[in-house]
C-alpha positions in Angstrom: 9.7 4.2 8.6 9.6 7.9 9.0 6.9 10.1 7.4 9.0 11.4 4.4 10.1 7.8 3.5 6.5 6.5 3.8 5.1 9.3 1.7 7.7 8.7 -1.0 6.9 5.0 -1.0 3.2 5.6 -1.3 3.7 8.2 -4.0 6.0 5.9 -6.0 3.4 3.2 -6.1 0.6 5.7 -6.9 -1.6 4.6 -3.9 -4.2 7.3 -3.2 -4.6 7.6 0.6 -5.9 10.3 2.8 -3.7 11.6 5.6 -5.7 9.7 8.2 -5.2 6.4 6.2 -1.5 7.1 5.9 -1.1 7.7 9.6 -3.1 4.6 10.4 -0.9 2.5 8.2 2.3 4.1 9.6 1.0 3.4 13.2 0.8 -0.3 12.6 3.7 -0.8 10.2 6.1 -1.5 13.1 3.9 -4.3 14.3 3.5 -5.7 10.8 7.3 -5.8 10.3 7.8 -7.5 13.7 5.2 -10.1 12.8 6.8 -10.7 9.4 10.2 -11.3 11.1 8.7 -13.8 13.5 6.9 -15.7 10.7 10.1 -16.0 8.7 12.0 -17.4 11.7 12.9 -21.1 11.0 11.2 -23.5 13.5 12.2 -27.0 14.6 10.2 -29.9 13.2 8.4 -30.4 16.5 6.8 -27.0 16.2 4.7 -28.3 13.2 1.5 -29.8 14.4 1.4 -32.3 11.5 4.5 -33.9 12.8 2.9 -34.7 16.2 -0.5 -35.8 14.8 -1.0 -39.6 14.8 -4.3 -40.6 13.3 -6.0 -43.7 14.6 -6.0 -46.8 12.4 -9.2 -47.2 10.3 -11.1 -50.3 11.1 -13.3 -51.7 8.3 
């Protein structure tokens, strides 16, 4: 997101940030968006650890 768009977004939501804070957030925003895209990617059932976990039988 370019600086004018980011400034407009922050102003629209009334978030009081210093210029240093704004630049810090803008610097990592691309990484955050990429992470969010990977998290939303559907995975196969085998990728879920709970599917591969087989607890041992409890012996009284």
